[in-house]
Every structure is written in structure tokens, then in C-alpha cells.
DRENBA-958438 format. One record per residue: x negated, y, z of N, C-alpha, C in turn; residue number from 1; residue in three letters. Coordinates in nm, 3 decimals. Each point is the difference from the previous one (the first is absolute). Layout:
BEGIN
+---------+---------+---------+---------+---------+---------+---------+---------+---------+-----+---------+
|     nc1 |     nc2 |     nc3 |    cac1 |    cac2 |    cac3 |     cc1 |     cc2 |     cc3 | num | residuo |
+---------+---------+---------+---------+---------+---------+---------+---------+---------+-----+---------+
|       X |       Y |       Z |       X |       Y |       Z |       X |       Y |       Z | NUM |     ALA |
...
+---------+---------+---------+---------+---------+---------+---------+---------+---------+-----+---------+
! end
This chain:
BEGIN
+---------+---------+---------+---------+---------+---------+---------+---------+---------+-----+---------+
|     nc1 |     nc2 |     nc3 |    cac1 |    cac2 |    cac3 |     cc1 |     cc2 |     cc3 | num | residuo |
+---------+---------+---------+---------+---------+---------+---------+---------+---------+-----+---------+
|  -1.269 |  17.436 |  -3.317 |  -0.053 |   0.120 |   0.060 |  -0.149 |  -0.021 |   0.022 |   1 |     UNK |
|  -0.082 |   0.091 |  -0.049 |  -0.144 |  -0.012 |   0.010 |  -0.049 |   0.069 |   0.127 |   2 |     UNK |
|  -0.097 |  -0.062 |   0.065 |  -0.062 |   0.060 |   0.117 |  -0.118 |   0.083 |  -0.045 |   3 |     UNK |
|  -0.012 |   0.119 |   0.054 |  -0.111 |   0.089 |  -0.036 |  -0.086 |   0.020 |   0.123 |   4 |     UNK |
|  -0.127 |  -0.036 |  -0.014 |  -0.094 |   0.019 |   0.110 |  -0.085 |   0.123 |  -0.027 |   5 |     UNK |
|  -0.029 |   0.079 |   0.103 |  -0.083 |   0.118 |  -0.022 |  -0.144 |  -0.041 |  -0.030 |   6 |     UNK |
|  -0.066 |   0.078 |  -0.083 |  -0.139 |  -0.023 |  -0.033 |  -0.086 |   0.067 |   0.107 |   7 |     UNK |
|  -0.051 |  -0.078 |   0.095 |  -0.075 |   0.057 |   0.111 |  -0.150 |  -0.012 |  -0.017 |   8 |     UNK |
|  -0.047 |  -0.077 |  -0.098 |  -0.145 |  -0.010 |  -0.018 |  -0.044 |   0.100 |  -0.105 |   9 |     UNK |
|  -0.120 |   0.049 |   0.018 |  -0.051 |   0.099 |  -0.092 |  -0.052 |  -0.060 |  -0.129 |  10 |     UNK |
|  -0.027 |  -0.128 |  -0.004 |  -0.058 |  -0.058 |  -0.120 |   0.096 |  -0.084 |  -0.084 |  11 |     UNK |
|   0.126 |  -0.008 |   0.039 |   0.098 |  -0.075 |  -0.078 |   0.073 |   0.097 |  -0.091 |  12 |     UNK |
|   0.005 |  -0.029 |  -0.130 |   0.073 |   0.090 |  -0.090 |   0.146 |   0.010 |   0.042 |  13 |     UNK |
|   0.060 |   0.112 |  -0.026 |   0.141 |   0.019 |   0.034 |   0.084 |  -0.109 |  -0.064 |  14 |     UNK |
|   0.080 |  -0.066 |   0.077 |   0.086 |  -0.105 |  -0.050 |  -0.066 |  -0.137 |   0.000 |  15 |     UNK |
|  -0.131 |  -0.008 |   0.021 |  -0.070 |  -0.128 |  -0.003 |   0.046 |  -0.092 |   0.110 |  16 |     UNK |
|   0.019 |   0.054 |   0.121 |   0.047 |  -0.080 |   0.112 |   0.144 |  -0.044 |  -0.022 |  17 |     UNK |
|   0.080 |   0.091 |  -0.055 |   0.139 |  -0.034 |  -0.028 |   0.010 |  -0.110 |  -0.105 |  18 |     UNK |
|  -0.086 |   0.004 |  -0.101 |   0.002 |  -0.102 |  -0.104 |  -0.041 |  -0.135 |   0.057 |  19 |     UNK |
|  -0.101 |   0.000 |   0.088 |  -0.043 |  -0.124 |   0.063 |   0.111 |  -0.056 |   0.089 |  20 |     UNK |
|   0.064 |   0.087 |   0.076 |   0.110 |  -0.042 |   0.086 |   0.114 |  -0.058 |  -0.083 |  21 |     UNK |
|   0.033 |   0.065 |  -0.111 |   0.108 |  -0.048 |  -0.087 |  -0.037 |  -0.136 |  -0.060 |  22 |     UNK |
|  -0.126 |  -0.018 |  -0.037 |  -0.044 |  -0.128 |  -0.057 |   0.010 |  -0.111 |   0.103 |  23 |     UNK |
|  -0.039 |   0.029 |   0.123 |   0.009 |  -0.101 |   0.107 |   0.146 |  -0.035 |   0.028 |  24 |     UNK |
|   0.086 |   0.101 |   0.009 |   0.142 |  -0.025 |   0.024 |   0.061 |  -0.082 |  -0.113 |  25 |     UNK |
|  -0.036 |   0.031 |  -0.123 |   0.052 |  -0.075 |  -0.115 |  -0.044 |  -0.145 |   0.006 |  26 |     UNK |
|  -0.127 |  -0.022 |   0.034 |  -0.051 |  -0.137 |   0.010 |   0.073 |  -0.078 |   0.110 |  27 |     UNK |
|   0.026 |   0.065 |   0.113 |   0.071 |  -0.067 |   0.109 |   0.144 |  -0.035 |  -0.038 |  28 |     UNK |
|   0.066 |   0.092 |  -0.068 |   0.137 |  -0.024 |  -0.042 |   0.005 |  -0.114 |  -0.102 |  29 |     UNK |
|  -0.093 |  -0.001 |  -0.096 |  -0.003 |  -0.106 |  -0.099 |  -0.030 |  -0.134 |   0.063 |  30 |     UNK |
|  -0.093 |  -0.003 |   0.095 |  -0.034 |  -0.126 |   0.068 |   0.119 |  -0.051 |   0.081 |  31 |     UNK |
|   0.069 |   0.089 |   0.066 |   0.116 |  -0.040 |   0.080 |   0.112 |  -0.049 |  -0.090 |  32 |     UNK |
|   0.016 |   0.062 |  -0.114 |   0.105 |  -0.041 |  -0.093 |  -0.029 |  -0.132 |  -0.067 |  33 |     UNK |
|  -0.126 |  -0.038 |  -0.011 |  -0.037 |  -0.125 |  -0.066 |   0.032 |  -0.121 |   0.086 |  34 |     UNK |
|  -0.001 |   0.015 |   0.130 |   0.022 |  -0.114 |   0.089 |   0.138 |  -0.064 |  -0.020 |  35 |     UNK |
|   0.108 |   0.077 |  -0.001 |   0.130 |  -0.065 |  -0.022 |   0.010 |  -0.066 |  -0.137 |  36 |     UNK |
|  -0.063 |   0.058 |  -0.101 |   0.005 |  -0.058 |  -0.134 |  -0.071 |  -0.135 |  -0.002 |  37 |     UNK |
|  -0.114 |  -0.009 |   0.066 |  -0.073 |  -0.126 |   0.006 |   0.083 |  -0.103 |   0.076 |  38 |     UNK |
|   0.058 |   0.040 |   0.111 |   0.083 |  -0.092 |   0.078 |   0.122 |  -0.045 |  -0.080 |  39 |     UNK |
|   0.060 |   0.091 |  -0.076 |   0.117 |  -0.036 |  -0.079 |  -0.034 |  -0.103 |  -0.106 |  40 |     UNK |
|  -0.117 |   0.014 |  -0.063 |  -0.042 |  -0.099 |  -0.099 |  -0.022 |  -0.136 |   0.065 |  41 |     UNK |
|  -0.062 |  -0.001 |   0.114 |  -0.030 |  -0.124 |   0.069 |   0.128 |  -0.068 |   0.048 |  42 |     UNK |
|   0.101 |   0.077 |   0.033 |   0.122 |  -0.054 |   0.059 |   0.113 |  -0.018 |  -0.101 |  43 |     UNK |
|  -0.022 |   0.033 |  -0.124 |   0.106 |  -0.009 |  -0.098 |   0.029 |  -0.146 |  -0.034 |  44 |     UNK |
|   0.126 |  -0.036 |   0.010 |   0.045 |  -0.133 |  -0.038 |   0.094 |   0.015 |  -0.119 |  45 |     UNK |
|  -0.020 |  -0.081 |  -0.102 |   0.086 |   0.010 |  -0.118 |   0.026 |  -0.140 |  -0.052 |  46 |     UNK |
|   0.126 |  -0.037 |  -0.002 |   0.042 |  -0.129 |  -0.053 |   0.109 |   0.024 |  -0.103 |  47 |     UNK |
|  -0.001 |  -0.078 |  -0.104 |   0.096 |   0.015 |  -0.109 |   0.095 |  -0.119 |  -0.002 |  48 |     UNK |
|   0.125 |   0.027 |  -0.034 |   0.105 |  -0.101 |  -0.011 |   0.069 |   0.020 |  -0.135 |  49 |     UNK |
|   0.024 |  -0.110 |  -0.070 |   0.068 |   0.007 |  -0.129 |   0.086 |  -0.124 |  -0.018 |  50 |     UNK |
|   0.106 |   0.013 |  -0.079 |   0.091 |  -0.113 |  -0.022 |  -0.070 |  -0.113 |  -0.075 |  51 |     UNK |
|  -0.105 |   0.032 |  -0.076 |  -0.073 |  -0.105 |  -0.071 |  -0.131 |  -0.036 |   0.071 |  52 |     UNK |
|  -0.015 |   0.041 |   0.125 |  -0.120 |  -0.030 |   0.078 |   0.004 |  -0.140 |   0.058 |  53 |     UNK |
|  -0.100 |  -0.029 |   0.084 |  -0.008 |  -0.131 |   0.063 |  -0.038 |   0.018 |   0.147 |  54 |     UNK |
|   0.065 |  -0.071 |   0.087 |  -0.034 |   0.009 |   0.142 |  -0.134 |  -0.065 |   0.031 |  55 |     UNK |
|  -0.059 |  -0.070 |  -0.096 |  -0.134 |  -0.056 |   0.016 |  -0.107 |   0.098 |  -0.049 |  56 |     UNK |
|   0.042 |   0.114 |  -0.056 |  -0.094 |   0.100 |  -0.054 |  -0.064 |   0.081 |   0.113 |  57 |     UNK |
|  -0.091 |   0.090 |  -0.039 |  -0.073 |   0.081 |   0.097 |   0.077 |   0.126 |   0.042 |  58 |     UNK |
|   0.103 |   0.040 |  -0.076 |   0.079 |   0.116 |   0.036 |  -0.055 |   0.131 |  -0.052 |  59 |     UNK |
|  -0.103 |  -0.005 |  -0.087 |  -0.050 |   0.125 |  -0.057 |   0.083 |   0.037 |  -0.123 |  60 |     UNK |
|  -0.035 |   0.109 |  -0.064 |   0.081 |   0.053 |  -0.110 |   0.010 |  -0.100 |  -0.116 |  61 |     UNK |
|  -0.108 |  -0.070 |  -0.029 |   0.002 |  -0.094 |  -0.112 |   0.049 |  -0.139 |   0.038 |  62 |     UNK |
|   0.007 |  -0.028 |   0.130 |   0.048 |  -0.130 |   0.049 |   0.098 |   0.022 |   0.116 |  63 |     UNK |
|   0.119 |   0.052 |  -0.031 |   0.095 |   0.035 |   0.107 |   0.066 |  -0.121 |   0.066 |  64 |     UNK |
|   0.048 |   0.022 |   0.120 |   0.083 |  -0.101 |   0.067 |   0.137 |  -0.003 |  -0.067 |  65 |     UNK |
|   0.072 |  -0.106 |   0.024 |   0.136 |  -0.011 |  -0.054 |   0.103 |   0.053 |   0.099 |  66 |     UNK |
|  -0.024 |  -0.018 |   0.129 |   0.103 |   0.036 |   0.099 |  -0.051 |   0.102 |   0.101 |  67 |     UNK |
|   0.092 |   0.079 |   0.051 |  -0.033 |   0.096 |   0.106 |  -0.043 |  -0.072 |   0.127 |  68 |     UNK |
|   0.058 |  -0.117 |   0.025 |  -0.038 |  -0.076 |   0.119 |  -0.147 |  -0.039 |  -0.004 |  69 |     UNK |
|  -0.050 |  -0.037 |  -0.118 |  -0.142 |  -0.037 |  -0.013 |  -0.088 |   0.124 |   0.022 |  70 |     UNK |
|   0.039 |   0.114 |  -0.052 |  -0.075 |   0.124 |   0.020 |   0.000 |   0.038 |   0.149 |  71 |     UNK |
|   0.114 |  -0.013 |   0.065 |   0.011 |   0.028 |   0.143 |  -0.095 |  -0.089 |   0.080 |  72 |     UNK |
|  -0.002 |  -0.128 |  -0.032 |  -0.089 |  -0.092 |   0.071 |  -0.146 |   0.035 |  -0.019 |  73 |     UNK |
|  -0.035 |   0.045 |  -0.120 |  -0.139 |   0.039 |  -0.028 |  -0.039 |   0.126 |   0.077 |  74 |     UNK |
|   0.091 |   0.095 |   0.008 |  -0.027 |   0.122 |   0.077 |  -0.020 |  -0.034 |   0.147 |  75 |     UNK |
|   0.083 |  -0.085 |   0.053 |  -0.013 |  -0.038 |   0.141 |  -0.130 |  -0.075 |   0.028 |  76 |     UNK |
|  -0.049 |  -0.075 |  -0.097 |  -0.123 |  -0.078 |   0.018 |  -0.126 |   0.080 |  -0.025 |  77 |     UNK |
|   0.011 |   0.118 |  -0.063 |  -0.117 |   0.080 |  -0.037 |  -0.058 |   0.070 |   0.122 |  78 |     UNK |
|  -0.126 |  -0.027 |   0.031 |  -0.067 |   0.059 |   0.117 |  -0.019 |   0.151 |  -0.013 |  79 |     UNK |
|  -0.008 |   0.054 |  -0.121 |  -0.018 |   0.144 |  -0.018 |   0.116 |   0.080 |   0.057 |  80 |     UNK |
|   0.116 |  -0.062 |   0.006 |   0.121 |   0.068 |   0.048 |  -0.015 |   0.049 |   0.144 |  81 |     UNK |
|  -0.076 |  -0.070 |   0.082 |  -0.016 |   0.039 |   0.140 |  -0.119 |   0.092 |   0.023 |  82 |     UNK |
|  -0.075 |   0.032 |  -0.103 |  -0.116 |   0.086 |   0.013 |   0.032 |   0.146 |  -0.025 |  83 |     UNK |
|   0.119 |   0.030 |  -0.038 |   0.036 |   0.138 |  -0.036 |   0.066 |   0.073 |   0.115 |  84 |     UNK |
+---------+---------+---------+---------+---------+---------+---------+---------+---------+-----+---------+
! end
């Protein structure tokens, strides 16, 4: 729902104030929406497990862990987990 403000100044073209208001509202909404996305990227944890992996690996997609227990231990030890 768009907010419509009356044009009360004599020197502003009709709709000019409304366009400025809409632009400001759009910028605020976009800025507010960006914050959760940034936080989600910072807080995302991703570990991979595969039957041919190794528990000595890093747990990423190309070097998966072998066991769920090793992935669990890595999640518990990751400091990013408590920042979200």
C-alpha cells in the first residue's frame, strides 16, 4: 500500500514529493532487509559428511567428514554458532 502525501509547496511539481517519499521508503525497506541476509551469511555453518570422507578432513564439500559424530563435534566447537 503506497502512502500519498499532499503537495503543499508551490514550487514542487505534482507528485515530486510523493516520488521522493517513495524513494526514501524503498531505501529504508531495502536496508532493513539486507541486515538479516548479512547476518545469515555470517552465521551460516555448513559441514559435509560422506561414507568415503575422513574424520581428519576439514568437513567442507570437497573434504567431507566420515562420521556424523565428527561433524557434531565440529559444530559444537565452532565459535560462529554462538554469534547467531
